Each structure stands twice: as C-alpha cells, then as structure tokens.
TORMARFI-778257 format. One line per 3 residues: number of its first residue (from 1); their letters; for each residue x, y, z of N, C-alpha, C. Coordinates in pm, 1 decimal. Atoms other than C-alpha are relative to their C-alpha. Layout:
BEGIN
NUM) A) X:Y:Z:X:Y:Z:X:Y:Z; ...
% end
This chain:
BEGIN
1) MLH) -101.7:104.9:12.1:-2469.7:2243.2:-2375.6:110.0:23.4:104.5; -102.2:-12.2:-102.8:-2217.8:2170.9:-2099.1:137.1:26.6:-61.6; -137.6:-25.8:45.7:-1868.3:2311.0:-2142.5:89.6:-111.5:51.6
4) RFS) -80.9:116.6:-33.6:-1624.3:2019.4:-2146.9:144.2:39.2:28.4; -142.6:-8.7:-31.5:-1288.7:2025.1:-1968.0:53.3:-142.7:6.1; -58.2:135.1:-1.4:-1077.3:1717.5:-2039.5:141.1:0.5:56.1
7) DRT) -136.4:-13.4:-50.8:-757.4:1847.4:-1880.1:-2.4:75.7:132.9; -3.7:-61.5:-133.5:-695.3:1926.8:-1512.3:70.3:135.4:-3.5; -75.2:-125.4:6.1:-439.3:2195.8:-1595.0:-82.7:111.5:-63.4
10) ALL) 84.9:-98.8:66.2:-679.8:2371.5:-1831.6:-109.4:49.3:93.2; 103.6:-38.7:-96.0:-948.6:2367.7:-1562.7:56.0:94.9:104.4; -61.3:-86.9:-100.2:-714.5:2519.5:-1304.4:35.5:136.4:-58.7
13) DAR) -32.6:-127.2:64.6:-600.3:2784.0:-1550.9:-124.2:86.1:-18.1; 122.2:-74.3:30.3:-960.1:2878.3:-1632.0:-80.2:36.6:124.5; 87.9:-20.9:-114.3:-1133.2:2845.8:-1294.0:72.8:2.7:133.9
16) GKN) -73.5:10.3:-125.2:-859.0:2806.4:-1033.1:64.7:129.9:44.0; -72.6:-113.7:-55.6:-663.2:3041.4:-814.9:108.2:-54.9:91.0; -114.0:48.5:-79.7:-316.4:2972.9:-672.3:3.1:-152.1:8.6
19) GAL) -7.6:145.4:6.1:-336.4:2610.3:-780.1:-112.3:-73.9:68.0; 112.4:62.8:-68.5:-667.7:2544.4:-607.6:-130.3:45.1:-65.9; 132.4:-34.9:52.5:-1039.4:2565.8:-681.4:-91.5:47.5:113.0
22) VDA) 77.8:-50.2:-113.2:-1151.3:2731.8:-358.3:-104.4:99.3:-49.7; 112.1:-87.8:36.4:-1493.3:2894.9:-405.4:-19.6:12.2:-151.2; 12.7:-6.0:146.8:-1471.2:2819.5:-780.3:-142.6:-32.8:-42.8
25) DLS) 129.4:31.7:59.5:-1787.9:2817.2:-990.0:21.5:-104.9:-108.7; -15.1:112.1:93.0:-1787.4:2476.2:-1158.6:-135.5:-46.6:-50.1; 134.3:34.5:43.4:-2154.4:2485.0:-1254.5:-6.8:-18.5:-151.3
28) FLD) 29.5:24.6:140.6:-2275.6:2347.4:-1587.8:125.7:-27.2:-82.0; -119.6:46.6:69.9:-1942.6:2191.6:-1679.4:-6.3:-151.7:-12.6; -18.1:144.7:9.8:-1854.6:1840.7:-1794.5:144.7:-30.2:36.1
31) LSG) -133.6:34.8:-49.0:-1557.2:1724.1:-1587.0:13.1:-151.3:17.6; 1.2:145.8:-12.7:-1624.3:1353.4:-1630.6:138.3:-59.4:-26.4; -125.3:72.6:17.5:-1320.8:1130.6:-1585.6:124.5:72.8:42.1
34) LDL) -119.5:-74.1:-41.6:-1087.1:1404.1:-1460.3:52.3:-50.1:134.1; -62.5:31.6:-127.9:-842.7:1328.5:-1179.6:28.0:132.0:72.1; -14.5:-123.1:-78.2:-885.1:1615.9:-931.6:54.2:-30.3:140.0
37) SGL) -45.4:45.8:-132.4:-727.1:1424.7:-642.4:88.9:103.3:67.8; -85.1:-84.3:-82.0:-577.4:1633.2:-364.2:-25.7:148.8:-10.5; 25.5:-142.6:16.2:-718.6:1966.8:-478.7:-85.0:55.6:114.0
40) NLS) 86.2:-69.7:-95.1:-877.4:2220.7:-246.1:-116.6:60.3:-77.5; 121.5:-48.6:64.9:-1236.0:2271.9:-368.4:-97.7:58.1:101.9; 90.6:-45.1:-105.4:-1376.9:2407.8:-43.7:-81.7:119.8:-46.5
43) GAL) 89.5:-108.4:36.0:-1677.5:2629.0:-98.9:-35.8:8.3:-146.8; 27.9:-4.5:143.6:-1697.7:2544.5:-469.8:-146.8:-28.0:-30.2; 137.5:20.4:46.3:-2028.5:2547.4:-658.9:2.8:-98.8:-115.4
46) LSG) -5.1:107.6:98.6:-2091.4:2227.5:-856.5:-140.0:-36.8:-47.2; 139.1:28.2:35.9:-2450.3:2257.0:-970.8:-17.9:-18.3:-150.2; 34.3:22.6:139.3:-2588.2:2118.0:-1295.7:111.8:-56.6:-84.7
49) SHF) -116.6:48.4:73.8:-2253.8:1962.1:-1392.0:5.1:-152.2:-5.5; -24.3:143.2:11.9:-2136.9:1615.7:-1495.4:139.7:-31.7:54.2; -126.4:43.2:-59.9:-1866.2:1442.9:-1289.5:7.6:-152.8:-2.2
52) LDT) 1.3:145.5:6.0:-1905.0:1081.6:-1402.1:142.0:-54.5:11.6; -129.6:65.0:-22.7:-1612.0:874.0:-1268.3:113.1:99.0:29.6; -102.2:-98.5:-37.5:-1430.0:1191.7:-1159.8:61.9:-39.2:133.5
55) LFD) -71.0:35.7:-122.8:-1165.7:1141.3:-888.1:19.0:124.4:87.1; -16.6:-105.3:-99.9:-1184.8:1361.6:-578.4:75.5:-53.6:122.7; -68.7:63.6:-113.0:-962.3:1140.3:-359.9:86.4:101.9:74.2
58) GCD) -82.8:-87.0:-81.7:-808.6:1333.5:-71.2:-27.1:148.1:-16.1; 31.3:-141.5:20.6:-973.7:1659.8:-178.5:-61.4:61.5:126.0; 75.8:-75.9:-99.1:-1092.0:1927.5:60.7:-123.3:53.8:-71.1
61) CSA) 127.5:-39.7:60.5:-1455.4:1955.4:-47.8:-93.2:59.1:105.0; 81.3:-56.3:-106.9:-1574.2:2126.3:270.0:-92.7:107.4:-55.0; 99.1:-103.1:32.0:-1891.2:2332.4:225.6:-23.1:18.9:-149.6
64) IFV) 35.4:-12.4:140.9:-1922.6:2260.4:-146.6:-152.1:-6.8:-14.4; 144.3:-2.7:25.6:-2270.2:2313.5:-294.6:-26.0:-71.8:-131.4; 25.2:84.6:116.8:-2397.7:2047.4:-535.1:-150.4:-19.1:-15.6
67) QWA) 143.3:13.6:24.2:-2744.3:2049.6:-690.0:-24.0:-39.0:-145.4; 34.3:45.9:134.5:-2893.3:1866.3:-989.4:125.1:-35.8:-81.3; -124.2:40.3:67.0:-2549.7:1722.6:-1073.6:2.8:-151.6:-19.0
70) DLK) -15.7:142.4:28.1:-2451.3:1382.4:-1214.7:142.5:-40.7:37.3; -130.8:43.4:-49.1:-2166.1:1222.6:-1017.0:10.7:-152.0:3.1; -2.7:146.2:-3.1:-2222.9:855.1:-1096.1:144.2:-50.4:-7.3
73) GAR) -132.7:61.6:1.0:-1911.3:654.2:-1012.3:112.9:90.1:46.0; -106.3:-88.6:-49.3:-1722.4:953.4:-869.1:62.1:-57.5:127.0; -72.6:56.8:-114.2:-1462.8:875.7:-602.2:48.0:111.1:92.7
76) FRR) -35.6:-97.6:-103.1:-1419.0:1072.5:-279.2:75.6:-67.8:114.8; -70.4:72.0:-106.4:-1187.8:837.9:-86.8:86.2:96.6:81.9; -76.7:-81.2:-94.9:-1039.1:1009.1:221.6:-20.3:150.9:-22.0
79) ARL) 28.6:-142.8:22.4:-1192.7:1339.6:106.4:-65.2:60.5:124.2; 65.5:-72.9:-108.4:-1313.6:1604.6:349.3:-122.6:70.9:-58.1; 125.5:-55.6:49.6:-1680.0:1694.2:292.5:-82.5:60.5:112.7
82) AEA) 72.0:-57.9:-113.1:-1768.7:1858.1:622.9:-85.8:117.1:-46.3; 95.9:-107.9:30.4:-2077.0:2082.1:590.1:-29.2:13.4:-149.8; 33.9:-3.7:142.1:-2110.2:1997.3:219.1:-150.9:-15.0:-18.4
85) FFQ) 144.3:3.7:28.5:-2455.8:2024.9:58.4:-21.4:-64.7:-136.5; 34.9:70.4:123.2:-2582.3:1774.0:-201.6:-152.0:-12.3:-6.5; 145.3:10.3:13.4:-2939.4:1789.7:-332.1:-37.3:-38.7:-142.3
88) HSQ) 53.5:41.7:129.9:-3129.5:1618.9:-615.4:111.7:-35.5:-97.5; -113.7:36.2:85.3:-2809.2:1466.2:-752.0:12.8:-151.0:-13.9; -21.0:141.3:29.5:-2712.5:1131.6:-904.5:136.5:-42.5:53.7
91) LQR) -124.2:40.9:-65.4:-2452.5:964.1:-681.6:17.3:-152.3:-2.1; -9.5:145.3:4.4:-2492.7:600.3:-780.2:145.3:-44.9:-14.1; -132.5:62.9:2.4:-2178.1:391.1:-717.9:111.2:92.8:47.7
94) CDF) -104.8:-88.0:-53.2:-1994.8:685.0:-556.9:73.6:-68.8:114.8; -84.5:59.6:-103.2:-1709.5:586.1:-327.4:42.4:109.3:98.3; -33.2:-93.8:-106.6:-1691.4:783.6:-0.7:79.1:-69.7:111.3
97) SDA) -73.1:75.9:-102.1:-1467.7:533.1:181.5:95.9:90.6:76.7; -90.9:-72.9:-89.4:-1286.2:687.4:480.5:-14.3:152.7:-11.2; 20.4:-144.9:14.0:-1430.0:1032.0:398.4:-51.2:61.2:129.6
100) IMT) 52.5:-77.1:-112.1:-1497.8:1297.0:662.1:-121.1:76.7:-52.3; 124.2:-54.8:51.7:-1863.0:1388.4:602.4:-84.7:60.2:112.3; 71.8:-50.9:-116.3:-1956.0:1546.0:935.7:-82.7:123.2:-36.2
103) GMN) 88.0:-112.4:25.5:-2250.9:1781.4:921.8:-41.9:14.5:-145.1; 30.9:-7.1:143.1:-2305.8:1700.8:553.9:-149.9:-16.3:-24.5; 138.3:14.4:42.9:-2645.2:1737.6:386.9:-4.3:-76.2:-132.1
106) ILV) 21.7:76.3:123.6:-2746.1:1473.0:128.6:-151.4:-14.3:-11.1; 145.2:-11.2:0.7:-3105.9:1555.1:39.7:-57.9:-45.9:-133.5; 73.8:51.1:116.7:-3325.5:1357.9:-202.2:95.6:-31.3:-115.0
109) CQL) -98.0:42.3:100.8:-3025.9:1209.1:-387.0:-12.2:-149.6:-24.6; -5.2:141.9:33.9:-2969.3:870.7:-551.9:142.0:-50.1:24.9; -133.6:48.0:-35.2:-2678.5:687.5:-387.8:1.1:-152.9:8.1
112) ENG) 2.2:144.9:0.5:-2752.3:326.2:-472.9:139.3:-58.0:-23.4; -128.5:70.3:13.6:-2457.0:87.1:-441.8:118.6:88.1:37.7; -108.5:-85.8:-45.2:-2252.5:359.5:-273.1:92.5:-70.4:96.8
115) QLQ) -99.8:54.4:-90.6:-1935.0:277.6:-82.3:29.6:105.6:107.1; -19.1:-94.4:-110.1:-1928.4:451.2:258.0:70.4:-65.6:118.1; -69.6:70.3:-106.4:-1703.4:216.9:454.5:86.4:96.7:80.6
118) RAD) -78.7:-78.5:-97.3:-1554.6:387.0:761.7:-17.4:152.0:-17.9; 26.8:-143.6:15.0:-1699.0:724.6:654.3:-57.4:54.8:130.5; 51.7:-65.6:-120.3:-1778.5:970.5:933.3:-106.4:100.8:-42.7
121) LTG) 111.9:-85.8:36.2:-2124.4:1119.1:873.2:-64.0:65.8:122.0; 56.0:-48.0:-126.2:-2175.2:1235.1:1232.4:-71.1:133.9:-17.0; 73.7:-125.0:-3.1:-2444.0:1499.9:1270.5:-55.1:47.1:-132.9
124) GQV) 45.8:-41.6:132.3:-2547.8:1501.4:905.4:-149.6:-14.4:-20.3; 139.6:11.3:42.2:-2883.7:1522.0:727.8:-1.0:-72.6:-134.0; 6.0:75.0:126.5:-2956.0:1257.6:461.5:-145.9:-34.8:-30.4
127) LGT) 144.0:19.1:13.6:-3330.2:1301.2:422.8:-38.8:-45.5:-140.3; 58.3:41.4:126.5:-3512.3:1111.0:150.5:97.4:-50.9:-103.6; -101.6:46.6:95.7:-3193.9:974.9:-7.8:-7.2:-151.5:-16.4
130) NFT) 6.7:141.8:31.7:-3182.0:633.3:-175.9:138.0:-63.4:14.0; -126.2:70.0:-26.1:-2901.5:417.9:-30.5:-14.0:-149.9:-26.1; 19.8:142.0:26.1:-3021.3:85.4:-174.1:133.3:-69.7:-27.1
133) DAD) -121.0:82.5:15.7:-2741.8:-175.4:-142.4:130.2:75.5:27.9; -122.7:-72.5:-37.5:-2495.7:85.0:-7.4:70.6:-73.4:114.0; -80.6:66.4:-101.7:-2214.3:-36.6:217.6:52.2:103.5:99.7
136) FTG) -40.3:-91.0:-106.9:-2174.9:152.5:548.4:90.5:-68.9:102.5; -79.2:75.2:-96.8:-1944.3:-102.9:714.0:102.5:89.8:69.6; -95.5:-76.8:-78.6:-1751.8:64.9:996.5:-26.0:149.3:3.2
139) ASL) 27.8:-143.4:8.2:-1917.5:403.4:934.8:-61.2:53.2:129.3; 68.7:-67.3:-110.3:-2034.9:654.7:1194.5:-119.6:75.1:-54.8; 124.3:-68.8:32.4:-2398.5:759.2:1154.0:-58.1:61.2:127.2
142) RQV) 45.2:-52.9:-127.9:-2414.7:905.6:1501.6:-69.3:135.8:-19.6; 79.4:-123.6:4.8:-2682.8:1176.1:1532.5:-33.6:42.6:-142.2; 36.6:-30.4:138.5:-2758.4:1154.0:1159.7:-151.4:-11.4:-16.2
145) NLR) 142.4:3.4:30.7:-3111.2:1232.3:1041.6:-19.8:-72.6:-132.5; 22.2:83.7:118.2:-3206.5:953.7:798.6:-147.7:-16.7:-29.7; 143.8:13.7:18.8:-3579.7:1017.3:788.7:-33.8:-13.5:-148.3
148) EAV) 47.8:28.9:135.2:-3746.8:874.6:478.0:111.5:-43.0:-94.8; -106.5:55.4:83.6:-3412.8:740.6:352.6:-34.0:-144.2:-37.8; 19.0:137.8:45.4:-3419.0:415.6:154.2:131.2:-74.6:20.6
151) LTG) -119.6:77.0:-32.2:-3170.7:164.5:297.0:-22.6:-147.8:-29.5; 29.2:137.4:37.6:-3304.2:-148.8:129.6:128.9:-73.2:-37.8; -119.2:79.5:30.2:-3029.1:-411.1:130.1:131.1:63.2:41.1
154) ARL) -124.8:-66.2:-41.5:-2777.3:-168.9:281.6:72.1:-82.6:106.1; -81.6:70.2:-98.3:-2491.6:-308.3:490.8:36.2:97.6:111.7; -27.4:-80.4:-118.5:-2483.9:-154.6:839.2:67.4:-91.3:101.3
157) IDC) -77.1:93.5:-82.1:-2211.2:-359.8:1004.2:108.8:76.8:72.8; -101.4:-68.0:-82.0:-1987.8:-238.8:1289.9:-16.8:152.0:-6.2; 28.6:-143.2:12.8:-2157.3:102.4:1268.0:-37.0:62.7:134.2
160) DLR) 46.5:-80.0:-113.3:-2216.7:374.2:1524.7:-129.9:67.6:-43.1; 131.9:-54.1:34.0:-2591.6:448.4:1501.2:-61.2:75.6:117.6; 54.1:-63.4:-120.0:-2626.2:623.2:1834.9:-69.0:132.5:-32.7
163) AAD) 81.7:-120.8:15.3:-2899.2:890.3:1838.8:-32.3:31.8:-145.9; 41.1:-20.0:139.3:-2958.9:843.6:1463.4:-151.8:-7.8:-9.7; 144.8:-4.4:18.1:-3313.6:912.2:1341.0:-36.6:-78.0:-126.4
166) FRK) 39.6:85.6:110.9:-3445.7:627.5:1122.6:-151.3:-0.2:-20.5; 145.0:0.1:14.5:-3814.2:722.2:1145.6:-39.8:18.4:-146.9; 49.4:3.8:138.9:-3994.9:651.2:817.4:107.1:-45.0:-99.3
169) ADL) -102.3:54.6:90.4:-3672.1:503.3:675.6:-37.7:-142.7:-39.1; 24.8:135.1:50.2:-3694.4:184.0:468.2:126.0:-83.8:20.3; -114.1:86.4:-30.5:-3460.9:-78.9:614.6:-26.7:-144.1:-41.7
172) HNA) 34.6:134.2:45.2:-3609.6:-376.2:430.8:124.0:-72.2:-52.4; -113.4:84.4:40.8:-3347.7:-651.4:389.7:136.2:61.6:29.3; -130.0:-54.3:-40.0:-3077.2:-430.5:541.0:72.8:-100.9:87.9
175) IIR) -82.4:89.7:-81.4:-2789.5:-624.9:696.3:55.4:82.2:115.6; -34.9:-80.7:-116.8:-2745.1:-490.7:1049.7:62.4:-91.0:104.7; -70.1:83.8:-97.9:-2482.8:-645.7:1278.1:100.8:84.1:77.9
178) NVQ) -103.2:-59.5:-85.4:-2267.9:-533.0:1569.4:-2.6:152.3:-6.3; 15.8:-145.0:6.7:-2404.3:-177.9:1582.2:-28.2:57.7:138.4; 32.0:-74.3:-121.6:-2424.8:79.6:1861.6:-126.4:81.2:-28.3
181) TEA) 130.5:-57.6:34.0:-2784.9:202.0:1882.1:-63.7:79.8:113.2; 59.8:-74.3:-110.8:-2832.6:392.3:2208.9:-67.2:127.2:-51.4; 80.0:-119.4:31.9:-3104.8:657.8:2165.4:-33.5:13.0:-148.4
184) ALF) 41.7:-4.2:140.7:-3157.6:569.5:1796.5:-152.1:-9.6:-8.1; 145.0:-7.6:13.1:-3514.0:633.2:1674.7:-46.7:-79.0:-122.0; 57.2:77.4:108.9:-3730.2:402.0:1462.1:-145.9:-26.8:33.6
187) YGK) 140.4:34.3:-22.7:-4104.8:348.4:1418.8:-13.9:-151.1:13.2; 23.0:142.3:-19.0:-4207.7:11.1:1556.1:121.1:-69.4:60.7; -111.3:75.9:-54.8:-3967.7:-265.8:1651.0:121.9:18.3:-88.7
190) APW) -119.1:-30.8:78.3:-3621.0:-164.3:1539.8:64.5:-127.8:-53.6; -60.6:121.2:57.0:-3454.9:-414.7:1304.3:129.9:-39.9:66.9; -125.8:35.3:-65.3:-3128.0:-393.1:1497.3:-21.5:-72.0:131.8
193) SKQ) 25.5:69.9:-125.9:-3298.7:-539.6:1804.8:27.2:-148.7:-12.5; -26.1:142.4:20.4:-3241.7:-881.2:1649.0:140.2:-40.1:43.2; -135.7:35.2:-42.7:-2874.4:-859.3:1741.7:4.9:-30.2:149.2
196) ETD) 4.6:22.6:-143.2:-2981.5:-869.4:2107.3:-97.2:-111.1:38.9; 101.1:100.5:-32.0:-3287.8:-1092.9:2100.6:-72.7:-37.8:-127.8; 75.0:45.5:116.2:-3493.6:-1291.1:1853.9:-137.4:-44.3:47.5
199) PTD) 128.1:33.2:-60.9:-3850.7:-1274.2:1985.4:-85.6:-86.4:-91.4; 93.7:81.9:75.7:-4105.8:-1532.0:1876.4:-142.6:45.2:23.6; 132.1:-53.0:-28.3:-4399.3:-1337.9:2018.4:-32.9:106.3:-104.7
202) WEQ) 31.7:-93.8:108.8:-4553.9:-1170.2:1710.5:-59.5:130.0:51.7; 57.3:-123.0:-54.4:-4736.5:-921.3:1931.4:109.5:102.2:29.2; -110.4:-90.1:-28.7:-4398.3:-776.4:2028.2:52.8:67.6:-126.7
205) QLP) -55.2:-50.4:124.8:-4319.7:-716.4:1659.5:-95.7:93.1:-75.2; 93.3:-90.8:65.0:-4626.9:-507.0:1576.4:53.3:142.7:4.7; -48.6:-138.1:0.0:-4549.7:-147.7:1475.8:-57.8:82.3:113.1
208) RFD) 43.9:-92.2:-104.4:-4569.9:113.8:1748.6:30.6:141.2:-49.4; -16.1:-136.9:49.9:-4620.6:479.1:1660.8:-0.5:98.7:114.9; -13.3:-97.1:-107.5:-4537.1:787.3:1862.5:-100.7:113.1:-9.4
211) GE) 106.0:-98.9:10.0:-4843.5:984.8:1756.1:29.1:114.4:-94.4; -37.6:-109.0:91.5:-4660.0:1203.6:1503.3:-88.3:-1.2:-124.3
% end
C-alpha cells in the first residue's frame, strides 16, 4: 500500500533537506494533488508512486528518475527536466508547457493529450511513447529520437524538427504546419513535405525504405 502524504510541509519534514527534495527517495508514495511548485527535486527518485494532478510548476526536476509511476494530469509548467528519465509511466494529460526538457528520456510512456507547447526537448529520447493528440505547438524537437513514437493527431505547428528521427513513428492525422525539418528522418514520403508541395503523382508518395 502506498504511503499517502497530503501535506507539502509534512513531506518536506519527512523526506526533504534544507527546504528542498534534492536526491530524495519519493518511491512508492501517494502525492496526488500536492502543490510542489518551485521546489528543487533534482536527482530525486519517483518510481512506483502516484502523482495524479500534482503541481511541479517551476520545479527543478533535473535528472529525476521516474519508472512505473502514475502522473496523470500532473503539471510541469516552466519546470526544468534536463536529463530526466521517465519509463513505463502514465503521463496522460500532463502539462509540460514552456518546460526545459533537453536531453530528457521518455521511454515507452503514455502521454496522450499532453500539453508541450513551447517546450524544449532538444537532444532527447522519446522512444515508443504514445503522444496521441498531444500539442507540441512552438516546441523544439531538434535532434530528438522519436522512433516508434505514436503521434496520431498530434499538433506539430511552428516546431523545430531539424535532425529529428521519426523513423517508424506513427504520424497518422498529425497536424504539421510551419515546421523546420532540415535533416529530419522519416521512412517514405515525409508528411511535412505537404507544406512545401502537394504532389498528385501517387508514385512519388510510395514508401521508400533505407534497407534497415
């Protein structure tokens, strides 16, 4: 049974140090609904815990480790998540608007209906993650590895996709407009090519494979 903390002060008293949660072990806790805004959680361990609708706005979450956790509806607006690691976690409806997520790993997670407007994910790894209907408007996905990611219905508007790897990604019904795509990788005819041309020659639209 998860240990429930319903008070921020009690959590800091039990697991914090000098008013912060740096390198704290927050595994197998229920912190759902807590307002942790502005705290330093860098290097914290958040595995197997519940954080439903928890607020991490403006937090330093650099290099946190999250595995098999439930963060549905959690909010990370303007948070710093550089080099953070998320795996096999529930992130549906999470809000990462304006977050710094450079070098972040999001592996085999569920992030449907996520809000990632203006987030900076440069250089990250988001392999096999489900971003169905997520909103990336204004985000940087430069040099991000999105192989086998599900981006069905995702909004990729005004995004930096340069050198991103979309091979084996599902972009069915994704909305892609006004994006930078130099050196981006995709099997077959890239869906963003429609912003430059709208070919009527079906032969040009047949998938092309690189032999991998």
